[in-house]
N, C-alpha and C positions, 0 to 999 in steps of 0.2 A: 504493500500500500504506500502511495506517495506521501511524502512529508509535506504538510501544508505550507510551511515556511519556505522550503526549497522550491516547491512548485510555484509559490508566489514570487520568489526571486527570479525564476525563469521567465515568468510573465512580465515582470518589471523590466528586465533587460530587453526583452523583445519589444515591449512598448517604447523603450528608449530609442531603439533602432528605428522604429516607425516614425518617431518624432524627428529624428535626424534626417530621415529620407524626405520629410516634408519641408525641410529648409530650402528656400529658393537657391537654385544653383547646384544642388546635390543631385547627381544623376543616379548614383547607386551607393549603398553603404551596407556593411554588415560586420559581424565579428569574425575573428580568426585567432587561433592560438599560436600560429607561426606566420611571421611576416617574411617574405623572401629576402635573402641577403642580409638579414638582421642577426644571424648567428644563433637563432633560437632552435635550430633543428634537433630532432631526436629520432632515434631509429628503434624499431621494434621487430622482433622475430615474427614470422607469419607462415601460414600454410594455406593452400588452396583446397576448396571443397572438403573432402573427408581425409585428405592425405596428411594427417598430423604426424610429424616425425617423432621418432623415439626420443630424441634429445633436441632441445631448442638451441643448443649451443652452436650447432652447425647449420641451423636454419637460415635462409636468406632474410635480410632485413628490409623493411620498408620505412619510408619517412611519412609520419602521420600528421595530417593537417585536420584540425577540428574547425569547421567553418560554418557560417550561416549560408542560406541559399543565395543571398545577394553578393557573396564574396567574389564569385567568378566574374560577374559583370563589373564589379568595382575594380578588379585587378586586370580586366581585359583578357581573361583566359578563354581561349577558344575551345569549343566542344567539337570533338572528332566523331564520336559515336554516342548513341543513346541520349541521355538527358542529364541535367544537373539536378541538384536538390530543389525541392519546392517547399512551400509552407505546409503541405500535407504530409511531409516526412516528419513524424513526431515520435515520441516515446511509445505511442499506441500503435505504430505501424512497424512492419519488418525493417530491420537495420539495413541501410543502403550505403554504398561506397562508390566513389568515382576514382578511377586510377588514371595515371598519366600514360602518355604514348610509349615511354621507355619501358614501363612495367608491361604494357600490353604486348609490345614487340618481343620482349624476352620470354614471357611465360605463356603467351597465347599466339604462337606463330601462325595459327590458322586464321587469325584476325577476328575471332569470335569470343571475346571475353565476357560479353553481357550475359547475365544469368548465373555465372559462376559465383562461388562464395569465397570470401577471405576472412580468415580468423587471425588476429594479431595480438601481440602483447600478452602472452599467457592467457588468452581468451578474454582479455579486457575489452577488445573490440571484436564483435562477431559471434557467430558467423554473419557477415554482412553481404548482401547481394550486390554484385557489380552492376550498376545501372548506367554508367557513362564512362567515356574515355576523353580526357582533356589533354591539351598539348603539354609537353614537359616544360616546367618553369625552372629557370636558373635560380638556385637557392644558395648553394655553398659559395659560389663565386660566379662571376660573369663568364669565366672560361671553364665552367663545370662539366664540359664535354669530357674532360680528363677524369672526372670522378666516376669510378666504376660502381656498378650495382646501386645506383641511386634511384630507387623506385618510389614514386610519390603516390600516396593514397589519401583521399579526402573523405572525412566522415562528417556527418551532419551534427553540428553543435546542438541543434534543436532536438536531436535524438539522444543527447547525453543523459545517462541515468540520473535520477534525482540526487543520488548520493554524491555525485561529482559536481553538481551545479555550483555549490559554494566554493569549489576549488577551481574549476575551469573558467567560469564566466568572469569573475573579478580579475583574473590574470589575462583575459583575452584582450586583443587590440581591436580597435575599430578602424576599418579601412573605408575611405570615402573617395569616390570619383567625382570630379567637378571640372568644368571648363574654366572656372574662375581662378583668380590668383588665390593660393592657399591662405595667405595672410589675411585676405578679406573675409574668408569663410570661417576661420578658426574661432573668432569671438562668438559667432552665432552658435557653433557647435558646443563651445564651452557653456554658453548660457543655457542651452537645451539640457545639457548634462546636469548642471547645477539646479535646474528646475525640478529634475527628477529626484534630487536629493542633495542637499548642501554638503553632505559628507563624502560625496563621490569624488575621488581623486582623479586629476587629469595631469598626466606627465609624459615626457618624452614625445612631444608632438613633432613629427617630421614629415616632409614630403618624400615621395618615392625617389625623387632626384637626389635628395640629401642622403638617403639610405644607400643608393647606388654609389654615390661619391665616397661615403664613409667606408663602404666595402672594398674600395680600391685604394685606400690610404696607404697600405703597405707597398703597393706597386707604383704609386704616383711618383715618388722621388727617383727611383731607377728609370722610370719612363721619361721623366724630364731630362735626366742625365744622358740617357741614350739619344734622345731627340736633339739635345744641344751638341753632342759630339757628331751626330749624323749631319746636322746643319753645318757645323764647322768643316767637316770633311767635304761636303758638297761645295761650300764656298771656296775652299782651297783648290778643289778640282777645277772649278769654274775659272778662278784667277789663273791657274796654271795653263789651262787650255787656251784662254784668251791670249796670254803672253806668248806662248809658243807659236800659235797660228799667226798672230799679228807680226811677230818677228819673221816668220817664214815668208809671209807675203811681202814684207818690206824688203827682204833680200832679193826679191824678184822685180824690183822697180825698173831696173835696166831692161829686163825682158819685156816688161809692159811697154816701155818707151820704144823699143824696137818694133813691136807689133803695131803700136800707134803710128810710128813713122812710115811703116809700110802700108798704111791705110786701113788698118783693122778698125772695125766699129767698136766704140767704147762699151756699148752694152754687151757685145759678144765677148770682149776681153774680160769684162767684169764677171760675166757668167762662167767663163772658162776657169778663172782663178778661184772663184768661190766653189765651183763644182769640184775642182781638183782637191781642195782642202776638205770639203765635206765628205768625199769618198774615204779619206783617211779617218775622219771622225766616225763615220758609220762603221767602218771596220773595227775601230777601237771600241765603240760601244757594244758591238756584237761580242768581241772577245771579253770585254768587261762584264757583260751580262752572264756569260757562261761562267766566268770566275766567281761572280757574286752568287750564282745558284749553288756553286760548290761550297763556297765559304759560309753561306747561311746555315748549312748543316752543322757547323761548329757552334751556332747560336741556339741550338735546339733546347738547351737547358734554360734559355731565357724566354721561351715561347709563352710561358704563363704570364709574362709581363705585357704582352702585346695582344690585348683582347681585340678580336675581329681582324687581326692581321696574321696571315700565315707566313711561314718561312719563305715561301716563294709567292710574294704578293704582287700580282700583275699591275694594279694601279700605282704602287710605289715605284716599280721598275719603269713604268711608262712615264711618270712625272719626272723622275730623275733623268731619264734619257732625253725627254723634251727640253729640260733645262739646259743640259749639256749641249744639245744640238743648237739651241737658241744662242748660247754663249759662243759656240764655235762659228756660227753663221755671222754673228755680229763682229767677231774678231777677224773674220775673212773679209767682210764687206767694208769695214771702215778704212783699213790701209789700202785695199784694192781700189776703192772709190777715190781716195785721195791721190793715188798714183795715176789713174786715168784722167784726172782733172789737170795734172801737171803737163806743161808744155813738153812734147816729145824730146826736144833737144836738151832740156833740163834733165829729163829722166835718163837720157843716154849718158849724161855726165855724172849721174848719181853713183856714189860709191857706198 
């Protein structure tokens, strides 16, 4: 039999969420016990259907999220199969669960996870029927593709047994989606919470952007350092290429003078010398790209610092190549242009 005080607490929290949802500018809001990238993760042993292992020590682990039905919309988590939780999923209906795509791919290769049951945490959760599959959410880190066996499972906080209400609800976070500036909405949310009870604490208010930034704090300084050294290397390469090519073209002023004295068209002479230098540049860039592809393998231990950038990142290679080509073209054009503008007789006497 349900405890009246605990059942009343559940209703009070759900009424609070309804009031927050009615705040102008709030698109979605609900509770969650785990906010992605916040370091709150916990893992539980589990088994599927009736396949309970003899020992849970060697059982696979899942990452459990206790959330309300509006959590998925608030966090922008896409549904791949089945359905998300609804208001009708309560303590009086069968326990339901939503798994992520990584879980589904690993344990249901046939692509049919719906209808199977999951029991987790020494039977603390379950058996719960899988009713949906959601996209995998980056939780441990933005580059958590490297995290093996991270199987995410969502359970409905509204189905939380009465005995756990006073434990899980007060510790839950409220996630809110809004197109407005967070600073403009937070006072209204605080006022709504205080109206529900002046003793309700509100702390650690953050935007998802701040949480993401905080999760990358350890990588930020090495990334800045790598970026600074990479920028300096690119600058030195550009200066070196400019000086070398400019000097090379300057050494050919007499040749330009001879061609001009023999009646060569200035435009053709300019194109000839620029083209000659650019062929060398393109050959150098091709050799450099091959060398860079080989040397980047030596940086594999630093790949965790470069979120969204692979060891062989085509956009980076393309941008650097274009910068060097532009510098080389400019270094060829300026002295060659200056030379064709000089009187042929002066150019012939140039040493």
